[in-house]
N, C-alpha and C positions, 0 to 999 in steps of 0.2 A: 648591632653589637651584643655580644654574647654576654648574658649574667648567672653564675653560678646559682646554686641551691646555697645559700651560703645566708647565717644572720646578719642584719646589716650594722648592727654595731662591730661584726668583726672585720667585715669588709671596712668599715671606717676607721680601725682601729689600725687596721694593715695599712693603710692611706697613709694615717697620720703618722706611722713610724719611717714610714718609706720617703715623707715629701714634707712632713709637718702637719701637723695639721694642715599623680596624675590620672583623665578618667573620671569619675563622678560616682559619686556614691549618693545615696540620696534615701532620707528615711524612707522605709517604706511607708506608702498611704495609709493614714488608720482607721481599723475599721469603722464603718459610717455607723454612728448611732441611730438605729431607727425606733422614731417614738410610735410609740403605740396611739392613733388616732381615735378618738371617740365618736362615735356618729350620732346622728338624733335620730330618736326613733322613727321619724317621717321617712327619713333616707333610703334609698334602693339599695338591694345587693348587688346590682350592676354599677350603683356608683361607688360603693365600696370596692368593689375589683378593682374597678379605673384608676380610683388614688391611691391604691396598694399597687398598681402596676406602675403609676409613672414616680411611689417615691422608689419602689426598687432601682426602678434607671436610671434617678438622682442618685443614689448609692455608690451605682458601679463603676460612674464614672471616672475617667482616669487613673482604670486599670487597680483599684482601690480592691484591697481583699477583706475578707472578713474572719480571718485567724491571727493569732498572734503564738509565736515560735516562745516559749518559757520553761527551757529546760538551764538551769542552775550551772550545771556541768559543763557546758557548753553550744556551739551552733551546730545546727544541720548542717550534714555534709551534702556537697554541692552535686546537684544530680543538671544535668543538660535537659533544657525546656523548649530551645529552638528547634527548625526545622530541616537546619542544615544535615544533609545525609552522611552517616556512619560519626557525626561528631558527638555522639551521644555512647557510643561505646570507646570513642578514641578519649573522653572525659573521663570517663569513669577511671579508665585506663590511669591517665596521666595523673589522677587524686589519689588511687591506691598508690599507685611506684611511689609518689613524695611523700605522703604520709610514712608511708614503710619505711625510706632511707633518708629521712631527714630527720636527725637527732633530737631535733629540739621543738615540743609539743606546740601546737600553737591553736588558734580558735577553730580555723577554716582553709580551704584552700580552695583557690578560684583560677579556674584555669580559661582563658581567651584563645582561641583560636581563629587564623585566615588561612582557609581551603583554598590554592590557586589552582588546583588540577587534580581529577580523579582518573583512573585506569582500574575498571572494574570489568574488565574483558575477563580474565582470570579468576574464577571464582573462588580458584585455591592462594592466590596471592592479589590479592588487592591491594591497589599502591595510592595513596592519597597524598597528594605533596601540599604541604604549607607553613606557614609560620604556625610551632603551636608553643605560647606560651603561660605562666601560672605564675599564682601570688599566692604567698601565706600570711594570712590575716589574723590579727589579735582582735579585740572588740575593746575598747577604749570608751564608756558611757555608749553614746550612741553613734560612735566611730568608729569603722573598719582600718586600724591602720596596717599597712603592709611591712614584715619586717625579715621575709625572704623574697628570693624569685627567680624564674629560670626563662630565660629568652632560648628558645632554639627554632630557626627554620632547620626543615627534617622531610621526611619519608615512614609513613606508618603502612607496616605489611599487616592485609587483615585478611581471612578466612570467611566465606560463609559458609555454612553447614545447608544440607537439603534442605532443614526446615528450616529457612531464611534465617536462623542464629550466626550473627557476625561475631567474632572475636579478634582480638590481637593477637597476630604469629608474632611480628618485632617492631621493634619502635628504632628507627636510627634518628639518630637527635645529635649530630655533633656539636665539638663543644669551640672548636675554634673558627675562625673565617675560610680558612685554606682548607679543612677538612669537610666544610661546607661545602664548598665549589667544588671539592673533590666526587664527593654523596651525588650531585647534580651534576657530574659532566657527560650523562646517559639523557637526561632530561631539562637541557637548556633552558630550554620555553618556561617551563617549572619556576626554575632558578631566577629569570629575568623578570617573572612577574612577583616573585617573592620581593626582590633587589628595588623592586618600583613603589612595595609600601612602604606608605608616611610614615612618621610620628603620629600626625594626626589622626591614620587608618587604625592606628594599634592601640591609642587613646579610646576612638570611638568604639571599640570591638570590646577594649577593658570595662567600658562604662557600662556597656551594654549586659556584658557577663553578669555584672556586679548588681546591678537596676532591679537584671530577669530573677538572681539569687536574692535579694530582698524582697521583692514583692511576690516569690512563688511562696514564698514560706512564711510572709505574711510577718518581719522581722521590724522592730521598733530601730530602726538605723539609718541616720540621716546623709553621715557623709565619710568617705573615704581618704587615704591619706597615705603618700608616700614621705620618707624620711627625709625631712628636710626641706621637705615642701608644705604648702598652706593646704589643709583639708579643701576637699573639694564635693560637692552637695551632690548627690546621689540624683538622676538622673529623673525630673520631674516633680522634683523632693521639694518641699518648702526648706527655709532657710530654719538650721534648731536651733532651741532656744539659748539661751544665754549662757544656765547653766548647765546643758552639758557642752560644754568647751573648756569647762574648767574640770581636769583628771586629777585624782589623787593615787598615786600608784605605792603599793604595798609589794616591796620587794623581797622576795627569797630570802636576799641580804642580810634583810635585819633591820630594813628605818623601814619609813613614807614621807614621799615628797607630794604636794601638788604644784604643777602647772598648769598654761594655758596652751589648748592644743594648737589655737589658732597661733604661736608664737613661739613652741616649740614642738620639737620628734622625738621621741623615745625609742631608740634601738637596744636590747637586751642580750648578753648569750650569759651562759653560765659562767662565765668573770669578769664581767661589763656591762653595768647600766649607760647606756651614754644620752645625753639630753643634748641636742642638736637643734641649734639655732635657724628658724624657719627664715630661709635665702630670698631675698629678690634672684629675679631669672639672668638679671645682667650683672651680680655682684656676688663674690664669694668670701666671705671673711674666715671661714674654718674655725666659729664658735661655737665652743662645745661645752658642758659640764660632765664631766667622765665619776663616775663612782665603781672601786672595787675595792676587795675583800681581799687582804693583805694578814698570812699567816703570819702575825708577830706579835708580841706582847709592848713592842719599844715603837713608840709614836715617831721620836724623833730619827729612830732608822729608817720607817717606812719614807718618813719625810725627805732624807738626802739618799734614800735609793731613785724617788722622782726626780731626786733636783739631777743626779746622777744622768739619767734619760736626756736631760737638756746639755748637760756638760756643765752645771751649775755645782760649785761646792762650798758659797762661801755667804748664801742668803740664811737674814736674820729670821730664826726660829722661834717663835710667841706665843704666850697662853693666850686662849680664844674661847667664845662659846656659841655658838649657833642654833637655831632653829627657836625650840622651846627651850632654852637653855641648857642645849649640850655641852659638857665643859670638852675642848680638844686644842689641839696646837694648831700651828699655821703662820704659814710662810710666802713670800713674791716673790717671783724672778722672772727673768727675760731672757730669750735666747735671740740672737742673730744670725740668719744664716749666709754666707755665704753669697745667695743669689739677690740679697736685701729685703728680703721676709725678717717681719721680728714678729718672735712671739712669746705673746706674756702669760702667764699662768699667775694663780693662785691657789694653793694648797688648802687643804682641813685634815689632820688626822684625826680620827674618834677611834680612844678603844673600846674595844667589845669584847670584855674577857679573855679567849687565846688568840683573840687576830686584832687587827686595826684596820676601820674603813675610812679608805681615801678619798677623799672628793677634792676633783681637782678642776676649776673652772681655767680656761684657757680660749686664746682666740690668738688666731694667723693674719697678720697684714702686710700686705705687697704694694708695691709700688703702685699708684694710681688709686689706692683705698687711702682713707682719710685713717691717722691711726690713730688709737683710743689713748688712756691713761690706764693705769691699774683701776684709781677710780670708778672710771665709765665701766668695764668690766665688770666691778663689784656691782653696780649700779645693774647692770642686764641681768642679773641672776637674783637679785637680794628680794625679789617678792616667790622666788623657788625656796632659796635659802631660809629666811625667814618661817617656813611651813615643813622643816624636816624636824622630824621625830623618831627617837628610835623605837624601837618595838620592844 
């Protein structure tokens, strides 16, 4: 399945309007602390050298690194450190292109590719066939959180100069299955190999790429996380400490809120911050906290606009306070779809100078999934709402 290079929040918003509403990261092993060993005067130089060598061997076990990256402005750019021929050039190209073309700034892009075939018989047109995937991540505490990504089977065309330098001449990365099948019409064996790749194969490649990135750069990163999914510990890393699971998001929309990474995930765009409930693999509840800034000075009008989207006109609007005493208006309503699904909503509208900050709790339930009450919905988000603060 192709996944466009779009903000996750935007993807989910589109899905909600139409229908209602992995891999692992391991904290980079921490630098081992070298303790100076005082030796008695009677120890020989040979004994001291032996002890030093033994200590060094202990320090570098499990691929531990001895540097940490402390750039407050962001994370280091990904660089391929594996041994697969041509993937260094291809990975650099993917990162550069997505950084250039993706409108939303993310902390780091990490590609992961599986090459299934290579034809380098013509140095002016080396063909590399494979699955070429990439994700953009934001760092939240010590967790890399994916907020955009692209999945593409395709063909890279490379050129090798006389001095051995390899460059990308063209990247053919179709966006639909039909286009991909047409591209591979003359390379059916390669296409069959790509089609045979499993989700487990791709997850393993992704987890390895993340772990290599973390360890190569000596980063204090413990986990990685996809939208709506629980965090996954980086390969060979220990579980993160409890405090690293609690994240406070200072939104450019003028508020802050604190949530548990194990219970909710956050996708952002210029228009919307969308906190999604972490779902079990076999169950989808479509449960979100959506925060958006509306250009209005009328909280009732902003509330009625949200009701109108659900075809509701008669929900009662009352005064309320949220978080640390923030005054707002609130209303509750539900929407029943023809297919039997029921959407539940609790909405708050907070005045902010010339804007209204609209906060909407919502959950979608369908046949076969136990229904909830409005009180249940409120309780799901109560710990988050208690931390709500206007800047």
